[in-house]
OpenMM code with the backbone's topology and positions (N, CA, C; nanometers):
from openmm import Vec3, app, unit

residues = "MET LYS ASP ILE VAL GLY ASN PRO LEU ARG LEU LYS SER VAL ASN HIS ILE SER LEU ILE CYS LYS SER VAL ASN GLU SER VAL ASP PHE TYR GLN ASN VAL LEU GLY PHE ILE PRO ILE ARG ARG PRO GLY SER PHE ASP PHE ASP GLY LYS TRP LEU PHE GLY TYR GLY ILE GLY ILE HIS LEU LEU GLN ALA GLU ASP PRO GLU ASN ILE PRO ARG LYS LYS GLU ILE ASN PRO LYS ASP ASN HIS ILE SER PHE GLN CYS GLU SER MET ASP ALA VAL GLY LYS TYR LEU GLU ASP MET LYS ILE ASP TYR VAL ARG ALA MET VAL GLU GLU ASN GLY VAL LYS VAL ASP GLN MET PHE PHE HIS ASP PRO ASP GLY PHE MET ILE GLU ILE CYS ASN CYS ASP SER LEU PRO VAL ILE PRO LEU ALA GLY GLU MET ALA ARG SER CYS SER ARG LEU ASN LEU GLU ILE MET PRO GLN GLN ILE HIS GLN VAL VAL LYS GLN ILE".split()
positions = [
    Vec3(-7.0521, 0.0849, -4.7797),
    Vec3(-6.9673, 0.1055, -4.9168),
    Vec3(-6.8769, -0.0067, -4.9225),
    Vec3(-6.8678, -0.0683, -5.0260),
    Vec3(-6.7560, -0.2146, -5.0373),
    Vec3(-6.5901, -0.1145, -5.0467),
    Vec3(-6.5003, -0.1806, -4.9721),
    Vec3(-6.4065, -0.1611, -5.0147),
    Vec3(-6.3593, -0.1519, -5.1712),
    Vec3(-6.2422, -0.0863, -5.2335),
    Vec3(-6.2071, -0.0953, -5.3936),
    Vec3(-6.1644, -0.1672, -5.3628),
    Vec3(-6.1807, -0.3219, -5.4386),
    Vec3(-6.0609, -0.4212, -5.4427),
    Vec3(-5.9490, -0.3870, -5.5166),
    Vec3(-5.8130, -0.4432, -5.4349),
    Vec3(-5.6648, -0.4120, -5.4982),
    Vec3(-5.6451, -0.2672, -5.4717),
    Vec3(-5.7543, -0.2000, -5.4209),
    Vec3(-5.6915, -0.0424, -5.3470),
    Vec3(-5.7504, -0.0305, -5.2504),
    Vec3(-5.7411, -0.0910, -5.1517),
    Vec3(-5.8345, -0.0296, -5.0592),
    Vec3(-5.7978, 0.0796, -4.9829),
    Vec3(-5.6775, 0.1242, -4.9530),
    Vec3(-5.6518, 0.2903, -4.9476),
    Vec3(-5.6911, 0.4136, -5.0241),
    Vec3(-5.7160, 0.3427, -5.1357),
    Vec3(-5.7630, 0.4620, -5.2559),
    Vec3(-5.6296, 0.5432, -5.3010),
    Vec3(-5.5172, 0.4967, -5.3189),
    Vec3(-5.3919, 0.5751, -5.3449),
    Vec3(-5.3790, 0.5569, -5.4921),
    Vec3(-5.3308, 0.6918, -5.5585),
    Vec3(-5.3293, 0.7152, -5.6399),
    Vec3(-5.1763, 0.7098, -5.7226),
    Vec3(-5.0692, 0.7404, -5.6237),
    Vec3(-4.9254, 0.7471, -5.6831),
    Vec3(-4.8625, 0.7673, -5.5530),
    Vec3(-4.6933, 0.7453, -5.6055),
    Vec3(-4.6133, 0.7514, -5.4847),
    Vec3(-4.5675, 0.9243, -5.5277),
    Vec3(-4.6193, 0.9789, -5.3584),
    Vec3(-4.5782, 1.1392, -5.3848),
    Vec3(-4.4386, 1.1631, -5.3806),
    Vec3(-4.3631, 1.1109, -5.2436),
    Vec3(-4.2475, 1.1409, -5.2480),
    Vec3(-4.1460, 1.0505, -5.1729),
    Vec3(-4.0587, 1.0877, -5.1831),
    Vec3(-3.9810, 0.9741, -5.0752),
    Vec3(-3.8356, 1.1221, -5.0076),
    Vec3(-3.8148, 1.0637, -4.8725),
    Vec3(-3.7648, 1.1221, -4.7745),
    Vec3(-3.6387, 1.0500, -4.7542),
    Vec3(-3.5159, 1.1497, -4.6925),
    Vec3(-3.3713, 1.0910, -4.7110),
    Vec3(-3.3468, 1.1838, -4.6098),
    Vec3(-3.2495, 1.1333, -4.5407),
    Vec3(-3.2023, 1.1947, -4.4568),
    Vec3(-3.0600, 1.2117, -4.4887),
    Vec3(-2.9909, 1.3591, -4.4738),
    Vec3(-2.8340, 1.3799, -4.5187),
    Vec3(-2.7516, 1.4402, -4.4365),
    Vec3(-2.6492, 1.4228, -4.4768),
    Vec3(-2.5257, 1.4724, -4.3995),
    Vec3(-2.4947, 1.6221, -4.4398),
    Vec3(-2.5275, 1.6403, -4.5740),
    Vec3(-2.5348, 1.7665, -4.6208),
    Vec3(-2.6572, 1.8020, -4.6993),
    Vec3(-2.7742, 1.8806, -4.6414),
    Vec3(-2.8528, 1.8963, -4.7829),
    Vec3(-2.8362, 1.9512, -4.8839),
    Vec3(-2.7512, 2.0381, -4.8694),
    Vec3(-2.6956, 2.1299, -4.9714),
    Vec3(-2.6125, 2.0234, -5.1152),
    Vec3(-2.5425, 1.9695, -5.0345),
    Vec3(-2.4346, 1.8440, -5.1036),
    Vec3(-2.5493, 1.7486, -5.1598),
    Vec3(-2.6548, 1.7281, -5.0871),
    Vec3(-2.7332, 1.6598, -5.1962),
    Vec3(-2.8306, 1.7159, -5.2923),
    Vec3(-2.8643, 1.8432, -5.2661),
    Vec3(-2.9540, 1.8974, -5.3691),
    Vec3(-2.8607, 1.9391, -5.4886),
    Vec3(-2.7262, 1.9506, -5.4835),
    Vec3(-2.6484, 1.9500, -5.5960),
    Vec3(-2.6518, 1.8195, -5.6622),
    Vec3(-2.6549, 1.7019, -5.5935),
    Vec3(-2.6646, 1.5824, -5.6500),
    Vec3(-2.8003, 1.5890, -5.6843),
    Vec3(-2.8610, 1.5229, -5.6732),
    Vec3(-3.0064, 1.5326, -5.7266),
    Vec3(-3.0695, 1.6520, -5.8181),
    Vec3(-2.9929, 1.7501, -5.8563),
    Vec3(-3.0185, 1.8488, -5.9363),
    Vec3(-2.9003, 1.8624, -6.0441),
    Vec3(-2.7890, 1.8597, -6.0342),
    Vec3(-2.6803, 1.8509, -6.1596),
    Vec3(-2.6830, 1.6797, -6.1981),
    Vec3(-2.6854, 1.5834, -6.1338),
    Vec3(-2.6598, 1.4421, -6.1663),
    Vec3(-2.7937, 1.4063, -6.2012),
    Vec3(-2.9247, 1.4015, -6.1319),
    Vec3(-3.0549, 1.3299, -6.2154),
    Vec3(-3.1504, 1.4040, -6.2372),
    Vec3(-3.1067, 1.5679, -6.2630),
    Vec3(-3.2196, 1.6593, -6.3215),
    Vec3(-3.3297, 1.7017, -6.2045),
    Vec3(-3.3765, 1.6622, -6.0831),
    Vec3(-3.4627, 1.7319, -6.0349),
    Vec3(-3.4501, 1.8813, -6.0112),
    Vec3(-3.5179, 1.9462, -5.9676),
    Vec3(-3.5790, 2.0932, -5.9835),
    Vec3(-3.6120, 2.1209, -5.8070),
    Vec3(-3.5354, 2.2354, -5.7879),
    Vec3(-3.5724, 2.2698, -5.5739),
    Vec3(-3.6983, 2.2941, -5.5819),
    Vec3(-3.7877, 2.2900, -5.5198),
    Vec3(-3.9345, 2.3560, -5.5151),
    Vec3(-3.9472, 2.3918, -5.3607),
    Vec3(-4.0819, 2.4887, -5.3659),
    Vec3(-4.1081, 2.5303, -5.2343),
    Vec3(-4.1360, 2.4488, -5.1472),
    Vec3(-4.0804, 2.4691, -5.0011),
    Vec3(-4.1459, 2.3663, -4.9031),
    Vec3(-4.1711, 2.4499, -4.7763),
    Vec3(-4.2773, 2.3890, -4.7443),
    Vec3(-4.3659, 2.4499, -4.6446),
    Vec3(-4.2635, 2.5307, -4.5196),
    Vec3(-4.2642, 2.6955, -4.5019),
    Vec3(-4.1974, 2.7598, -4.4230),
    Vec3(-4.2402, 2.7288, -4.2557),
    Vec3(-4.3356, 2.6380, -4.2148),
    Vec3(-4.3402, 2.5932, -4.0726),
    Vec3(-4.2923, 2.4964, -4.0138),
    Vec3(-4.1937, 2.4149, -4.1191),
    Vec3(-4.1365, 2.3249, -4.0845),
    Vec3(-4.0120, 2.3782, -3.9672),
    Vec3(-3.9961, 2.3276, -3.8478),
    Vec3(-3.8803, 2.3686, -3.7514),
    Vec3(-3.7572, 2.2371, -3.7747),
    Vec3(-3.7186, 2.2414, -3.9256),
    Vec3(-3.6154, 2.1529, -3.9219),
    Vec3(-3.5509, 2.2111, -4.0563),
    Vec3(-3.4076, 2.1775, -4.0683),
    Vec3(-3.3887, 2.2173, -4.2015),
    Vec3(-3.4076, 2.1112, -4.3044),
    Vec3(-3.4391, 2.1288, -4.4124),
    Vec3(-3.4321, 2.0333, -4.5466),
    Vec3(-3.4546, 2.1260, -4.6532),
    Vec3(-3.4701, 2.0458, -4.7541),
    Vec3(-3.4804, 2.1598, -4.9144),
    Vec3(-3.6189, 2.0029, -4.9647),
    Vec3(-3.6867, 2.0715, -5.0578),
    Vec3(-3.7607, 1.9674, -5.1430),
    Vec3(-3.7362, 1.9934, -5.2694),
    Vec3(-3.7090, 1.8534, -5.3622),
    Vec3(-3.6959, 1.8850, -5.5088),
    Vec3(-3.7876, 1.7458, -5.5887),
    Vec3(-3.8358, 1.7794, -5.7313),
    Vec3(-3.9409, 1.7205, -5.7736),
    Vec3(-3.8757, 1.7141, -5.9431),
    Vec3(-3.9052, 1.5750, -5.9908),
    Vec3(-3.8477, 1.5725, -6.0831),
    Vec3(-3.9154, 1.3965, -6.1342),
    Vec3(-3.9564, 1.4088, -6.2626),
    Vec3(-4.0253, 1.2817, -6.3192),
    Vec3(-4.1430, 1.2130, -6.2569),
    Vec3(-4.2255, 1.3180, -6.2021),
    Vec3(-4.3326, 1.2777, -6.1378),
    Vec3(-4.3309, 1.2314, -5.9753),
    Vec3(-4.2294, 1.2229, -5.9184),
    Vec3(-4.1691, 1.2321, -5.7649),
    Vec3(-4.1100, 1.3338, -5.7117),
    Vec3(-4.1349, 1.3821, -5.5891),
    Vec3(-4.0791, 1.4343, -5.5088),
    Vec3(-3.9707, 1.3675, -5.4235),
    Vec3(-3.8180, 1.4449, -5.3844),
    Vec3(-3.7699, 1.3931, -5.3040),
    Vec3(-3.7514, 1.4851, -5.2008),
    Vec3(-3.7619, 1.4331, -5.0798),
    Vec3(-3.7592, 1.5769, -4.9520),
    Vec3(-3.6145, 1.5283, -4.8967),
    Vec3(-3.5181, 1.5748, -4.8564),
    Vec3(-3.4056, 1.6139, -4.8411),
    Vec3(-3.4034, 1.6667, -4.6882),
    Vec3(-3.3559, 1.5748, -4.5573),
    Vec3(-3.3839, 1.6388, -4.4483),
    Vec3(-3.2784, 1.6298, -4.3737),
    Vec3(-3.1846, 1.7721, -4.3105),
    Vec3(-3.0761, 1.7582, -4.2708),
    Vec3(-3.0567, 1.6291, -4.1342),
    Vec3(-2.9589, 1.5726, -4.1170),
    Vec3(-2.9152, 1.4830, -4.0083),
    Vec3(-2.9212, 1.5879, -3.9172),
    Vec3(-2.9579, 1.5702, -3.7776),
    Vec3(-2.9018, 1.6047, -3.6275),
    Vec3(-2.7828, 1.5968, -3.5867),
    Vec3(-2.7590, 1.4666, -3.6166),
    Vec3(-2.5767, 1.4467, -3.5828),
    Vec3(-2.5586, 1.4003, -3.7296),
    Vec3(-2.4936, 1.4585, -3.8232),
    Vec3(-2.4666, 1.4436, -3.9347),
    Vec3(-2.3386, 1.3746, -3.9592),
    Vec3(-2.2081, 1.3396, -3.8537),
    Vec3(-2.1451, 1.2564, -3.8370),
    Vec3(-2.1426, 1.1461, -3.7812),
    Vec3(-2.2525, 1.0764, -3.7482),
    Vec3(-2.3240, 0.9731, -3.7198),
    Vec3(-2.3819, 0.8978, -3.8212),
    Vec3(-2.4031, 0.9623, -3.9221),
    Vec3(-2.4785, 0.8722, -4.0250),
    Vec3(-2.3765, 0.7685, -4.0658),
    Vec3(-2.4127, 0.6482, -4.0569),
    Vec3(-2.3145, 0.5751, -4.1532),
    Vec3(-2.3545, 0.5808, -4.3331),
    Vec3(-2.2215, 0.6007, -4.4210),
    Vec3(-2.2203, 0.5955, -4.5262),
    Vec3(-2.2018, 0.4616, -4.6061),
    Vec3(-2.3037, 0.4174, -4.6591),
    Vec3(-2.2326, 0.2522, -4.7457),
    Vec3(-2.1468, 0.3137, -4.8831),
    Vec3(-2.0486, 0.2048, -4.8543),
    Vec3(-1.9442, 0.2581, -4.9878),
    Vec3(-1.9382, 0.1591, -5.0872),
    Vec3(-1.9596, 0.0215, -5.0168),
    Vec3(-1.9821, -0.0872, -5.1649),
    Vec3(-2.1420, -0.0716, -5.2215),
    Vec3(-2.1099, -0.0846, -5.3413),
    Vec3(-2.2543, -0.0766, -5.4658),
    Vec3(-2.3142, -0.1580, -5.4789),
    Vec3(-2.4168, -0.2204, -5.4297),
    Vec3(-2.4530, -0.3569, -5.4128),
    Vec3(-2.6055, -0.3115, -5.4703),
    Vec3(-2.6361, -0.3727, -5.5957),
    Vec3(-2.7500, -0.3642, -5.6661),
    Vec3(-2.8502, -0.4309, -5.5792),
    Vec3(-2.8175, -0.4886, -5.4897),
    Vec3(-2.9612, -0.5785, -5.3602),
    Vec3(-2.9803, -0.5268, -5.2840),
    Vec3(-2.9432, -0.3576, -5.2964),
    Vec3(-2.9683, -0.2947, -5.1703),
    Vec3(-3.0731, -0.1846, -5.1816),
    Vec3(-3.1554, -0.1188, -5.0624),
    Vec3(-3.2759, -0.0467, -5.0946),
    Vec3(-3.2072, 0.0593, -5.1737),
    Vec3(-3.3225, 0.0407, -5.2985),
    Vec3(-3.2797, 0.1987, -5.4248),
    Vec3(-3.4120, 0.2589, -5.4545),
    Vec3(-3.3982, 0.3717, -5.5245),
    Vec3(-3.4836, 0.3942, -5.6211),
    Vec3(-3.4302, 0.3820, -5.7706),
    Vec3(-3.5532, 0.3722, -5.8570),
    Vec3(-3.4961, 0.3104, -5.9927),
    Vec3(-3.5449, 0.4682, -6.1224),
    Vec3(-3.4585, 0.4636, -6.1909),
    Vec3(-3.5628, 0.5655, -6.2758),
    Vec3(-3.4743, 0.5242, -6.4327),
    Vec3(-3.6008, 0.5115, -6.5159),
    Vec3(-3.5760, 0.4722, -6.6536),
    Vec3(-3.5467, 0.5660, -6.7312),
    Vec3(-3.4438, 0.5369, -6.8365),
    Vec3(-3.3724, 0.6512, -6.9023),
    Vec3(-3.3804, 0.6166, -7.1026),
    Vec3(-3.3504, 0.7361, -7.1067),
    Vec3(-3.3853, 0.6977, -7.2973),
    Vec3(-3.2479, 0.5996, -7.3769),
    Vec3(-3.1448, 0.6535, -7.2627),
    Vec3(-2.9914, 0.6079, -7.3532),
    Vec3(-2.8932, 0.5317, -7.2020),
    Vec3(-2.9024, 0.4171, -7.2205),
    Vec3(-2.8060, 0.3634, -7.1303),
    Vec3(-2.6651, 0.4493, -7.1509),
    Vec3(-2.6204, 0.4288, -7.2936),
    Vec3(-2.4935, 0.4737, -7.3163),
    Vec3(-2.4919, 0.6305, -7.2709),
    Vec3(-2.5351, 0.6727, -7.2681),
    Vec3(-2.5283, 0.8257, -7.2600),
    Vec3(-2.5266, 0.8593, -7.1012),
    Vec3(-2.6038, 0.7603, -7.0335),
    Vec3(-2.5487, 0.7584, -6.8678),
    Vec3(-2.4551, 0.6590, -6.8276),
    Vec3(-2.4104, 0.5889, -6.8955),
    Vec3(-2.2410, 0.5764, -6.8568),
    Vec3(-2.1232, 0.6593, -6.9061),
    Vec3(-2.2181, 0.7558, -6.9815),
    Vec3(-2.0972, 0.8189, -7.0257),
    Vec3(-2.0948, 0.9925, -6.9178),
    Vec3(-2.2273, 0.9775, -6.8914),
    Vec3(-2.2088, 1.0856, -6.7964),
    Vec3(-2.1818, 1.0925, -6.6859),
    Vec3(-2.2127, 0.9700, -6.6155),
    Vec3(-2.1502, 0.9269, -6.5196),
    Vec3(-1.9847, 0.8919, -6.4789),
    Vec3(-1.9655, 0.8614, -6.5932),
    Vec3(-1.7723, 0.8751, -6.6132),
    Vec3(-1.7657, 0.9950, -6.5982),
    Vec3(-1.7872, 1.0827, -6.6975),
    Vec3(-1.7531, 1.2551, -6.6955),
    Vec3(-1.7811, 1.2965, -6.5487),
    Vec3(-1.8828, 1.2515, -6.4551),
    Vec3(-1.9139, 1.3396, -6.3456),
    Vec3(-1.7576, 1.2774, -6.2459),
    Vec3(-1.7145, 1.1543, -6.2625),
    Vec3(-1.6457, 1.0671, -6.2166),
    Vec3(-1.7143, 1.0044, -6.0758),
    Vec3(-1.8514, 0.9564, -6.1438),
    Vec3(-1.9328, 0.8919, -6.0163),
    Vec3(-1.9066, 0.7641, -6.0539),
    Vec3(-1.8966, 0.6520, -5.9186),
    Vec3(-1.8561, 0.4981, -5.9780),
    Vec3(-1.9761, 0.4428, -5.9553),
    Vec3(-1.9828, 0.3527, -6.0432),
    Vec3(-2.1003, 0.2718, -6.0705),
    Vec3(-2.0766, 0.1220, -6.1183),
    Vec3(-2.2074, 0.0439, -6.0827),
    Vec3(-2.1889, -0.0922, -6.1128),
    Vec3(-2.2864, -0.1144, -6.2238),
    Vec3(-2.2825, -0.1750, -6.3348),
    Vec3(-2.3130, -0.2365, -6.4427),
    Vec3(-2.3832, -0.3842, -6.4070),
    Vec3(-2.5375, -0.3843, -6.4832),
    Vec3(-2.5729, -0.5314, -6.4526),
    Vec3(-2.6579, -0.5271, -6.5901),
    Vec3(-2.7327, -0.6836, -6.5878),
    Vec3(-2.7857, -0.7120, -6.6695),
    Vec3(-2.9043, -0.7860, -6.6589),
    Vec3(-3.0296, -0.7863, -6.6401),
    Vec3(-3.1189, -0.8740, -6.6377),
    Vec3(-3.1646, -0.9248, -6.7374),
    Vec3(-3.1812, -1.0385, -6.7901),
    Vec3(-3.2484, -1.0937, -6.9306),
    Vec3(-3.3535, -1.2200, -6.8768),
    Vec3(-3.4864, -1.2017, -6.9417),
    Vec3(-3.5550, -1.3283, -6.9083),
    Vec3(-3.6338, -1.2684, -7.0651),
    Vec3(-3.6655, -1.4410, -7.0951),
    Vec3(-3.7486, -1.4681, -7.2229),
    Vec3(-3.6505, -1.4086, -7.3434),
    Vec3(-3.5330, -1.4004, -7.3686),
    Vec3(-3.4815, -1.3182, -7.4322),
    Vec3(-3.4758, -1.1503, -7.4523),
    Vec3(-3.5817, -1.0871, -7.3431),
    Vec3(-3.5419, -0.9529, -7.3175),
    Vec3(-3.4724, -0.9014, -7.2138),
    Vec3(-3.3527, -0.8111, -7.2613),
    Vec3(-3.2263, -0.7578, -7.1818),
    Vec3(-3.2549, -0.6316, -7.0968),
    Vec3(-3.2565, -0.6068, -6.9767),
    Vec3(-3.2725, -0.4794, -6.9122),
    Vec3(-3.1463, -0.4519, -6.8565),
    Vec3(-3.1004, -0.3655, -6.9310),
    Vec3(-2.9647, -0.2761, -6.8741),
    Vec3(-2.9749, -0.2373, -6.7288),
    Vec3(-2.9470, -0.1835, -6.6584),
    Vec3(-2.9155, -0.1345, -6.5120),
    Vec3(-2.7622, -0.0655, -6.4908),
    Vec3(-2.7663, 0.0019, -6.4090),
    Vec3(-2.6375, 0.1101, -6.3655),
    Vec3(-2.6654, 0.1353, -6.2161),
    Vec3(-2.5731, 0.1202, -6.1267),
    Vec3(-2.6213, 0.1179, -5.9687),
    Vec3(-2.5235, 0.2342, -5.9392),
    Vec3(-2.5474, 0.3461, -5.8402),
    Vec3(-2.4661, 0.4136, -5.7852),
    Vec3(-2.5340, 0.4995, -5.6606),
    Vec3(-2.4179, 0.5470, -5.5957),
    Vec3(-2.5201, 0.5917, -5.4703),
    Vec3(-2.4845, 0.7807, -5.4925),
    Vec3(-2.5989, 0.8373, -5.4104),
    Vec3(-2.5847, 0.9610, -5.3745),
    Vec3(-2.4721, 1.0020, -5.2942),
    Vec3(-2.4509, 1.1426, -5.2456),
    Vec3(-2.3841, 1.1557, -5.1537),
    Vec3(-2.3858, 1.0947, -5.0150),
    Vec3(-2.4764, 1.0696, -4.9629),
    Vec3(-2.5044, 0.9824, -4.8398),
    Vec3(-2.4949, 0.8202, -4.8534),
    Vec3(-2.4939, 0.7392, -4.9771),
    Vec3(-2.4816, 0.6409, -5.0289),
    Vec3(-2.5789, 0.5721, -5.0183),
    Vec3(-2.7137, 0.6649, -5.0467),
    Vec3(-2.8452, 0.5921, -5.0858),
    Vec3(-2.8613, 0.5481, -5.2286),
    Vec3(-2.8452, 0.4354, -5.2687),
    Vec3(-2.8215, 0.3828, -5.3911),
    Vec3(-2.9670, 0.4290, -5.5152),
    Vec3(-2.8865, 0.4613, -5.6410),
    Vec3(-2.9854, 0.5140, -5.7279),
    Vec3(-2.9652, 0.3858, -5.8212),
    Vec3(-3.0632, 0.3618, -5.8781),
    Vec3(-3.0800, 0.2657, -6.0274),
    Vec3(-3.1073, 0.3383, -6.1663),
    Vec3(-3.0614, 0.3379, -6.3027),
    Vec3(-3.1166, 0.3830, -6.3508),
    Vec3(-3.0889, 0.2889, -6.5094),
    Vec3(-3.1991, 0.2495, -6.5497),
    Vec3(-3.2434, 0.1554, -6.6297),
    Vec3(-3.2711, 0.1526, -6.7654),
    Vec3(-3.2962, 0.0645, -6.8466),
    Vec3(-3.4215, 0.0489, -6.9426),
    Vec3(-3.5348, -0.0227, -6.9067),
    Vec3(-3.5755, -0.0023, -6.8293),
    Vec3(-3.6552, -0.1467, -6.7358),
    Vec3(-3.8071, -0.1346, -6.8193),
    Vec3(-3.8294, -0.0332, -6.8906),
    Vec3(-3.9488, -0.0275, -6.9623),
    Vec3(-3.9172, -0.1407, -7.1050),
    Vec3(-3.8439, -0.1985, -7.1307),
    Vec3(-3.8389, -0.3306, -7.2039),
    Vec3(-3.8661, -0.4048, -7.1516),
    Vec3(-3.9068, -0.4457, -7.0331),
    Vec3(-3.9002, -0.5982, -6.9473),
    Vec3(-4.0743, -0.5523, -6.9184),
    Vec3(-4.1533, -0.6372, -7.0176),
    Vec3(-4.3012, -0.6620, -6.9606),
    Vec3(-4.3654, -0.6873, -6.8522),
    Vec3(-4.4624, -0.5930, -6.7487),
    Vec3(-4.5249, -0.6281, -6.6217),
    Vec3(-4.6121, -0.7421, -6.6405),
    Vec3(-4.5800, -0.8279, -6.5839),
    Vec3(-4.6719, -0.9562, -6.6450),
    Vec3(-4.7762, -0.9904, -6.4975),
    Vec3(-4.8782, -0.9647, -6.4717),
    Vec3(-4.9486, -1.0044, -6.3489),
    Vec3(-4.9540, -1.1123, -6.3493),
    Vec3(-4.9787, -1.1922, -6.2343),
    Vec3(-4.9897, -1.3228, -6.1889),
    Vec3(-5.1040, -1.3824, -6.2316),
    Vec3(-5.1785, -1.3300, -6.2618),
    Vec3(-5.3099, -1.3767, -6.2753),
    Vec3(-5.4256, -1.2977, -6.3444),
    Vec3(-5.5071, -1.3220, -6.4743),
    Vec3(-5.5843, -1.2090, -6.4934),
    Vec3(-5.5710, -1.1123, -6.6064),
    Vec3(-5.5285, -1.0864, -6.6240),
    Vec3(-5.4613, -0.9705, -6.7160),
    Vec3(-5.3638, -0.9909, -6.7912),
    Vec3(-5.3601, -0.8885, -6.9042),
    Vec3(-5.2655, -0.9091, -7.0109),
    Vec3(-5.1292, -0.8137, -6.9872),
    Vec3(-5.0026, -0.8906, -7.0496),
    Vec3(-4.8732, -0.8064, -6.9930),
    Vec3(-4.8659, -0.6399, -7.0879),
    Vec3(-4.7717, -0.5578, -7.0033),
    Vec3(-4.7928, -0.4357, -7.0506),
    Vec3(-4.6595, -0.3853, -7.0009),
    Vec3(-4.5869, -0.2882, -7.0573),
    Vec3(-4.4815, -0.2353, -6.9729),
    Vec3(-4.4775, -0.1623, -6.8601),
    Vec3(-4.3593, -0.1154, -6.8306),
    Vec3(-4.3800, -0.0867, -6.6956),
    Vec3(-4.4321, 0.1001, -6.6714),
    Vec3(-4.3856, 0.1191, -6.7740),
    Vec3(-4.4607, 0.2998, -6.7621),
    Vec3(-4.6380, 0.2660, -6.7955),
    Vec3(-4.6608, 0.1589, -6.8536),
    Vec3(-4.8239, 0.1455, -6.8880),
    Vec3(-4.8938, 0.0959, -6.7894),
    Vec3(-4.8199, 0.0501, -6.7064),
    Vec3(-4.8759, -0.0583, -6.5853),
    Vec3(-4.9994, 0.0675, -6.5603),
    Vec3(-4.9626, 0.1458, -6.4894),
    Vec3(-5.0360, 0.2301, -6.3799),
    Vec3(-5.1296, 0.3459, -6.4798),
    Vec3(-5.0857, 0.3395, -6.5805),
    Vec3(-5.1791, 0.4232, -6.6648),
    Vec3(-5.2504, 0.3864, -6.7288),
    Vec3(-5.2843, 0.2439, -6.7549),
    Vec3(-5.3734, 0.1593, -6.8056),
    Vec3(-5.4714, 0.0746, -6.7165),
    Vec3(-5.3669, -0.0002, -6.6238),
    Vec3(-5.4071, -0.1152, -6.5694),
    Vec3(-5.5276, -0.0634, -6.4239),
    Vec3(-5.4438, -0.0053, -6.3411),
    Vec3(-5.4950, 0.0484, -6.2634),
    Vec3(-5.6579, 0.1169, -6.2792),
    Vec3(-5.6307, 0.2533, -6.3723),
    Vec3(-5.7690, 0.2631, -6.3506),
    Vec3(-5.8714, 0.2446, -6.4108),
    Vec3(-5.8054, 0.1423, -6.5226),
    Vec3(-5.9587, 0.0609, -6.4907),
    Vec3(-5.9937, -0.0563, -6.4510),
    Vec3(-5.9407, -0.1166, -6.3245),
    Vec3(-5.9862, -0.2120, -6.2200),
    Vec3(-6.0375, -0.1076, -6.1604),
    Vec3(-5.9729, 0.0375, -6.0942),
    Vec3(-6.0683, 0.1054, -6.0293),
    Vec3(-6.1861, 0.1735, -6.0755),
    Vec3(-6.2043, 0.1539, -6.2254),
    Vec3(-6.3090, 0.2269, -6.2814),
    Vec3(-6.4148, 0.0728, -6.2862),
    Vec3(-6.4029, -0.0512, -6.3006),
    Vec3(-6.4891, -0.1739, -6.3015),
    Vec3(-6.5503, -0.1927, -6.1746),
    Vec3(-6.4099, -0.1746, -6.0739),
    Vec3(-6.4766, -0.2064, -5.9283),
    Vec3(-6.5775, -0.0917, -5.8681),
    Vec3(-6.5730, 0.0090, -5.9499),
    Vec3(-6.6460, 0.1589, -5.8666),
    Vec3(-6.8007, 0.1565, -5.9499),
    Vec3(-6.8154, 0.0808, -6.0530),
    Vec3(-6.9241, 0.0684, -6.1343),
    Vec3(-7.0290, -0.0834, -6.0734),
    Vec3(-6.9163, -0.1673, -5.9907),
    Vec3(-6.9786, -0.2948, -5.9074),
    Vec3(-7.0514, -0.1788, -5.8053),
    Vec3(-7.0137, -0.1033, -5.7306),
    Vec3(-7.0568, -0.0492, -5.5723),
    Vec3(-7.1768, 0.0156, -5.6188),
] * unit.nanometer
topology = app.Topology()
chain = topology.addChain("A")
for resn in residues:
    res = topology.addResidue(resn, chain)
    for name in ("N", "CA", "C"):
        topology.addAtom(name, app.Element.getBySymbol(name[0]), res)
């Protein structure tokens, strides 16, 4: 059988990200009360401390650091740092909420061909970067062969069609 072109591992989606924390409980509080994730059951067979959360189609697995005092914490908010990004309905509401919660953030804007994307970057309790944006307004334009789609429609429309076309060829 031929490999599936463009998806040789036959991936379906991102399942989770895993983050090492100084304090799992502090991180759970942040991801639950700031970002709206919900705690979910974690297999009891693990022999290390941690908690799992889920929201927006992705899991966040928080792992307790073995030596919490030796985890370097980033202080500078640098939009070019590693981060996870979430799309939102209202950038103004996000900004107000972050200010009410006294969470420091950096605001940025990307403009491409008249399309403006607002971004806000801030850290979780361990210094991992979070981005909130209205990125859905920026079209995802494949380098060749496909028409432009919005970010949220790309996986829902293009990937299944491409896989279906390739499977028909097998």
